[in-house]
Phi, psi and omega in degrees: 000171181233130176253170187297325181293324182294316174084146183294322181297319178299318179298318180295319178298313180299314179302312183300314182297308183296315184294320180293320179297321182285339183230047187297337180278347185269322189257134180271339180215151178293335177301327179302314181295323182294314179295321178297322178299316178296319179299321181290324176298316179293324177297316180302316179295315182299316185283329191243359175270117184301336182280350176272110185279318180269095182287142175296137173267167179300318180297318179295322179296319178296313181296323180300330183258013176299133173082005184280348182269069181056042180096339179263173180262146171283156177303130183301323183295325177298316181289322178295318177298318178297318180301309183291329177295314179292324180297320183274333182222089181291160171298145177232143176255113191301324185286340186243147177276073183209165182233018178219168187280354182295344176304330183293340182267355185286323181234064183286163174291325180197149177209156177154171180277136173222172178248126186246140175279139180291163181282297181277307176270122186277050176265154182257127182228144178287131180223152178264120185256142175230123179254115181198151176052042180058026177226147174251114178259148171226144183238156177296320176210165185299327184285349180295145179259344179240134181292146174286327180203163179223132179240102176294129186268071179236126178058041178246170179230149178237125179224156178279139177274137183268344186265358181212135184298138173054034185242139176234163185234135172252125181217168182237163174285340177280173181294313181240152174278133177290118181201170177217151181204170171257138180274185185297335179270003179086007179275151177280134176220154173280147182296144180242032180272130168281334175205165172245121177253123188229133183249134176261174183282333181203176184299317182297317180294319179298313180299319180298316179293317180299316180297316182295318180293318178302318180294332183274344182289125178258146180251126178266115183300328179295319178299315181299316178300316181296321179297318179297315179297319178300313181296319179297318181295320181293322183289339181276345183287000000 
């Protein structure tokens, strides 16, 4: 089971590491496992949340994950097996009498509409954001039961943007922020944001969101050590 302290991102990381090690000949990148983990969370919600009327079929689940293996496809049978496994045995959260992940959205740290800049196309779109379990989720609208994307808040920074009113930026020291989302065709993809630029309605709302996100950002000491080692190695060259 998964508890609130453990967090969905931690669960996804654990799943990705263990699953990739057990299937090292199948996956070309660890990012594949991470995106697959997010895909499985969404599948779990789709199959076992009573408010989702159009349940994902096995074929749809396979198509949704086309191209996630560094541009290539995972074996269809592997995805079909995963589908039937989740269908017969959903994830369970021990403290709550429930069988789906939507419980994580019931008592969020913060929620509300903001305007987000796109990754590839730099258009600004209104999205419904939910901040919980050290993750920032966003939905197309509040009534949606499945997130459009998830941004794990680990080793990130939040700063105010000077070029746009009431706008803040979430960024990483790495080139890209580790994230996952569904594209316009419903396929799972890893996020391609170097940063997330998000606009609030006013100064007070922007400050409130920035403070809440900063409090939710977790720091991994191992990551910090690796960054120091990288810098030391670069300076010796």
